N, C-alpha and C positions, 0 to 999 in steps of 0.2 A: 347742531351744539350748542344751539345756545340753550336750550331746555335741558338739556345734559348739565351743563356749567350751573345752571341755576338749581337743580335739585343738589347736584354735589355742593353747593355752597350752603343749601339749605340742611343736608343730612349731616353737614359738618358743625354746622353751629347748634343744629339739635343735639349731637352727640355733647360736643361742650356742655352746653345746659345741663343735659342730662347727668353728666360725668362731676363736673366743676362744680353744678349745682347742689350735689348732697355733702360736699365739702363747706361749699359756702351755708348752706343751711346746719349743717354742723356745727360750722363758728357762731350764726343767733343762736341757739338754742343752747349751747355747752355751758352758759353762763347758768342755767334754769335746770338742766338735768344733771349739771355736776355743784357740789355743795363744798367741796375741799381740792387742796392743790392735785394731788393724787389722783383723785375723779376725772379734774380738767385734762390733766396728763394725759389719762385713759380715753376720754374723746380725741386729744391732740395725735394719739397712737394712732388711734381707728382711721387718720387722712393721710398723719405723716409721710408716708411712703409714696401716696399718689398724687398728692391737692397740687404741686408743682408739674407733675405730667400730667394733668389732665387739661392743663392750659396752653397745651401742644396743638390742643386742636383748635383752640380761638387762633394760633398764630398762623398754622394752616390754613384756617377759612377765612382768614385775610390776605393769606400768602396767594389764593387760590382767586382771592376778589380781584386782586391786584393784577394779575395777569387776566383771569379771563372779562375780566369787568374794569377797564380801569378809568371811564368815564364817571362810573358811578363812586368806584374808590376816590378821586381826587374830589368830585362833589361831597359826598358824605364826611371824609375826614379835614375838608373844610368847613362845610355848613356846621357839623358838629363839633367842632375844636374845642368848644368850653366842655362839655360834658363828656369828650375823651379825655382831655388832661384832670380832668376829676376824677374820671374813672380809671385814669393811669394811677394816680396817688393812691387811690384805693386798692388799687394791687398791691401797688409796693408796702402800703401799711402791713395788709396782710400779711408778707412775705415777712417783714422784719420784725410783727410780734410774736409769731410761731418761735422764732430764731433767738429775737432776744430778752424771752420771758424767763430764760433757762441760766441770761449771765449772770444774775445777781439772786441771792434769796433773801428778799426782806418784805416786811410786810406790804409796803406799796409796790416793788416795781415788779411783782408777778402780775396782782392782780389789776395792775395800772395798764399791763399790756395784753391782759385778756379781755379788759372793756374794748381796747382800741382794736383788736381781733373780730370780735361781735362787732361792734359798729361800724367797721370797714365792710365785713361778710354783710351786714345789713344796708348798709347804704347802697353796697354793689346790686344786692338784687333789685330795689327798687330802682336805680338808674340803669340796668338791663329791662327790665320791665318796661320804664318810660321808652326806651328807645324803639322796643316792638310797638307800644303805642305810637312815637312819632310814623312809624312807617308805615301802621295800618291807616292814621289818621291824613296824612298825605303834609307835606313841607311846602313852603312857597318857592318851588324849583321856576326860575323864569328863562326864558327865550334862550342863555346860553349854558344853559344848564347847572345853573349855581345858584345859591341860596345861604340864608345864616340866620339863626335863629338863638335870639337871646336866651337865658336860664328860664326866665319867664316875662311875662308882661301882666295882662288881668286875668290869666285863669280862665279864658273862655276860649271859643274855638272860632271865635267871627274876628276879622282884619286881622290886625297884627299877630300872630301867635307867637309862642312861646315853646320852648323844649317842656317846658313842664304848664300843663293846663290841669283842668278838672278828671279830663279823660286819661290823660299819659299820668296823673297819678294816681289813678283809678286803676290801671295795668300796671306799675309799678307796685300800688300794695298788694296786686293779687299775685305777681311774682314774690315778692318778699313772702306771703305766708305759704305759697306752693312751695318754693323752696325750703323755708323751715320745718316744712312738716316732710319733705322729699331727705332732708338734713336729718329731721329728729328719727326716720324710718331707718336711714341707715346706721345711727346711734345703736338704734334696737339691734338690729342685725350682728352689728361687732363685739357690742360688751354684752354684758351678764349684771346681774343683783341689784343693787341701788337704781345705779344710773342706769342701767337699761328701762327700770320702772318709771322713773322721772320722764326720760325720754318716750315711752310710750303715751306720757299724760299728755305730752306736750304734741306729740303726734297727734293724738285726739281733737286736741283744741285745735289744732293746726289746719285738721282737715274741716272743721267747721266753718274756719274764715273761709278757707280756699273754694270748699264748694259754693260758698254763698256769694264770693267773690264772681266763681267762673259765671255762673249763671248772672248777675250783672253786668257784668263787663262782655259776655256775648250778646246780650239784650241790647247793650248800649252800643256794641259796634256796629250793628245791623242798621242802626238810625247813622251813625257819625258818618261811614265810609258804604255808601249804597252798592259800590262795587263789588263789596264780599256777598252780599244775597244775592246779586245777579252773576258772581262768580259760582256760585252751588249750583244755580237753577240751571245754569249752563252745561256745568260738568256734575250730574245728577250722583256718577259714581262715587264723587270726592263726598262725600255726607257720610263716607264709611268711618272718616276720619275723625269727625266728632262724635259718633258712636262709641268709636276707640276711648276718645278722651272719656266719656260717661262711664265705660266699663272698667278702664284704669281706676276712675275717681272713686265707684262702687267697691272696685277689688281692695282699695286701701282700707276701705270700711270694713270689710268684710274679716280680711285678715288681720288687721293690727290689733284686732280682740282675742286670735286666737296664738296662744303663746307659742305652736308649733308651726307656724307660719310666717316669720317675721321675714324670710327671703322675698315670699310670694307678696306681703305688704309692699317693701321695697320697688319689688317689680312692676308690681303695678302700678308705684307712684311713677316709675320708668315710663310706662305706658301712657299715663294720663299727661307726662309733660310732652313727649314725641308728638302724640297725637295732637295736641294744643295746638304746638308750633309748626305742625304739617299742613294745619288747619287753617293757622293764620297765611303760611307760604301760598297756599291753593287759592285762600281769598283776594289777594291782590295780583298773583298771577295772571298775565305777563308783567306787568311790572312789580321793580324793585324798589323803587322810590318813588311813590306819588307824587303828583302835584297839586296841592288845594288852589292853585289859582287857574289853572286850566286842566283838562284831560291829556291834552296833546304835549303840555308840558312835562310830562311826568317821565321818567328813568324806565326804560325797558328792556327786557333780557337783549333786544335787538339796538337801540340804539345807543346802549350802553357797553356795549360790548367788545370785543377787539376782534381785528381781521379773523375771516374763517381759518385761514393757514395755520396763525395762531393759535387759536382753539383745536387744532388737529395734533400740532407738534405739543404742546402743553398736555396731551393725554399720554403719549409716551414716556413723560419724567412722571406725572400725574399716578400711573398703578403702580410702578416698582414703588413709588416712595408710600402709599395709602397703604400699601400690603404688608409692608415691612413695619410701620407704626401699629397696624391693627394687630400684627403678630406678638409684637412687643406688649400691646395693652392684654390682648388675651392672656399672654404667661404670666405678667404681673400680678393679673387679677386673680388669676386662679394660684399662684405661689402664695398671694395673701390672704388665700380664702380662709375662714372661721374665725373666733372669736381672737378679741384684741387682751391683751394683760401686759402688767408692771411687772413681772417678774424677770425679766432681761434688762439692763442696761439701753436697750435703743429707743427707751421710749422717749416724746420730747416731752 
C-alpha cells in the first residue's frame, strides 16, 4: 500500500504541474506574446476558465500526503516553512492580478497587474523547480525526522545548505524554461494571428533553453545524488521514462514548426514534463525526502506513512473522489476545446 500511495502522490503532483504549468507558462510569456491590452486579455481568456481549477490537483495531492504520509507532511511543512509562505503569497498575487487588472481602465493599473502576474508566475516556476531540486539533493533530516532550511547560505552543496544553492537554482531555472515553453505552446494552440506567431517564437526560444538545461541538470543530478543512477541501475525498466522525456522534447521541436500540429506540440510538452517528474520520483524511490546527513535518516515510504489500516480505509474515500475530479476535468477541457476570441464579453 505504501508504494501505491507514493505513486498516487507522484501522479497527482505530475498532473498538477502539467495542467497548472501551462497557465504559469502563459503568465510568463504573455508580456512578450501580446503587445496590447486586447491581446493580453486574449491570452488570459485562454487560461481563465481553468487556471484556478488546475490548482485542485495541488490541494488534492497535499491532502493525500497528509493522510498517507503524515510524518513527511509534518516534517516538510515545518522545514520548508519560509518557501511555502513565499509560494502562498505568489499564488495569491497571481489570482488577484488576474481579477484586479480589469477593475480600473488606466494607463498604469492594467500594465502593473500584468507585470505582477508575469513575475509571480515566473517565481512560482523557479520555486517549484528548486523544491524538486531539494528533494533530489536531500535535506538535513535529523534523528527526530525534523529539519529546517534557511532560504540560502553560501550556495554550495557542502555543510549547512540552504533551500537555494547552485544546484537547486539550476533546477529552478530549468523549471522556468520548461513551463514557459509549455505555456507558450498552450497559447499557440488556443489562439491565432499575431499572438499565436509571437507565442510560437517564444516556444522555439524556450525549447532551446529547456533542452540545454535538461541535459545539464541530468548530468549534474547523477553526480549530486548517487542514489539516482543506482536506482535506475537496480530497475532497468525505469529507463523508459527518461527515454519518453527525450521523445517528448524532440516532439516539441518537430511539431512546433508545423502550424497544423499545434496540439501535438503541446501534448509533446506534456509528455516531457510528466516523464521528467516520474523519472525524478523513481530516482529517489523508496525515499520521499532523502537526508544529506545520513541515508538512514531519510524519510521513506515506510517510516513516513500512516498505519496500514488507515491506508486501506483511505482508498475507499479516494477512488470516488478521484473519479469525480477526473470526470469534471475531462468534461471542462472538452467543453472549452478550440480557439479563444474576444468576441463575447466573457474575456478577462
